[in-house]
C-alpha angles and dihedrals in degrees: 000000000000115000138186119233118202116205105226134183098282089108095047095114093049090047093053092047089053095050091050094051092045094053100042087059125103113297094197122122133228119202133245123216110234123212126182111230099184128041114187140153108236125330124077142279109195148150101045119195116189125204127229099269091041094234096108127056123185116199146149121258136164091201127103096247095157100040089250111154092219090056091058089072097083093255123157102241136175112245133182124211113208110196096186093052092037094226145105118241116203105218097183130036115186143164120272118291117277121225109285097016093111110165094331107089094087114010150127101054118193117190132205124244092254090046094233095111132052125185116201144159121248139164091205135098097252109141119121089203139028134319097060126172121198099174094100097243119149108260139170117252134190118209125192117211104167094166130345101328138055106252099177143010118191128191104223101185124040112195137144100208144030125018142303113187150126095066117195111192115210114245090250090053094233102107137034127206112205143158123250141157091207129105101249096155102026090254099096103065092144091062095234118163106263141168114252133184116218118206103188096179096040143064122267091045094203135031119191107227097186130033110178131154104238127333127086131280119187153128096070119191118191130205131224098301102012094255090118122045127179117205147159126250143164092206133067102256092218104051104008093239112158121262117205096236137002117292138184119255131178123214117209111200132194115276090263091047094238101120141024113250102177146358119216119200104220096182131036118268089196094058120088119247136037139284118205148165104043118195116191127201124230097264091051094228096104130058125182115200143149124245141170089203121111092237100157101025091258101097105062093147091064098233126153108267138175113256133179124205116205121188092226102036103031123219122348125185106226102183114057105164129116107265128228095217132051093205125098092231092043102064120039126348147146102045116190114195118204119242090250089051096230103105132046125196113202143160122240141161086203123104111236092158105032083244095104101060094151093059095234120159105261138160123260134177122215116201133196093185114122112256093018123119108258093234129021120191106220099182132026108197130191118204133034128260125146096269110358088167118025149145104039116193120188133212121231099279095034092238091116132041136177120214145167121250140166093202131088119242116196134174111261092014126101106273113257096015109145113240119243113270096018101127105150096063094205121180123263135179119247134183122213118199128189107237128212096213139085120323135209122234139203133171124238121177092335095311129112109241123188115192123195112243 
């Protein structure tokens, strides 16, 4: 029988000790070297997903990065950047955008740890084998790119209505958690938006993770083999009872990923506010997320902060500073937890290092590694914009990350300073890598602050 386990206050003393040790650690920064992966005039390059080694990045672009004529039609296509080979691989190649398609005809890539498989959402007829579906419904696909060419694209869902989206590919590339309002297993006749797990090479092909009456379930994040899935819901996953706001849950499946054994409530359904954007590590015992709830009695103002759930420790609030914005989207967002679970990349307009006095949305990395600075400022951006730096995606160790930016980063120039004449602010893919060489320093309010150039 499936049960729901609530995480109470039994670990409060351990949590407080963990927080104390965390925040008396060094607040210095070490820089990341930033390289631009795409260089295009106009258009966009978005939604990066980095593999475990950090040598492959899947992303979406409407630019002709491979000199493929079909890519010059402003289509949103899935691309793969292979750093070892030094080339771009075009994964999808589709007809021109239809009215209303926007950026959604091929989107939301999620790459495996070895970089050989990419799950994504598409409304196009892309499969290289049956089943194929040409009705234009949004489906989940799985592409195989073992080396420099695409060897196979499979259509994982085959539906004629509704949506299938937000794929999260397990680290081993075998299973895909996703959101759908379709009836893939026979257990969703009401067409509610539920979490499913696709098992393309196994039987049964689909496992329904949530089964609530009404409400919304979304934002799945799968661990190494898909046996643990973090997600967001405004319903109790056991009895479908309503919850005031969206909360984080963890599903524990059987070892063969054929049934749900347990739901764990990561955040408190009784607390006001919402918790969003879970990112799980490979072991499935750590989840990074953002929340404006007062989960540890350290967030009374209800701003969006960065939190980390650990199976042995519980929930710890990682960002403690006074925010510059009172909105959920305006403070901290988009956490990306490394596969090892020891580093988190995130976007914030807060000032955890006294190195972001202008309150711009910049990238930071939190580290729980012994000897590491607690926070590292990756970008230092001048100028506003909705999201000048966004969508970080970390490699296995958390020493490399891909991200989107509409700023120009050049060696010797202040990080994030827009180049003269650049007016369109189009989005490019960047990779930031933690170096082992010399670092630059400056002092800010008595703290050593090292900013990436």
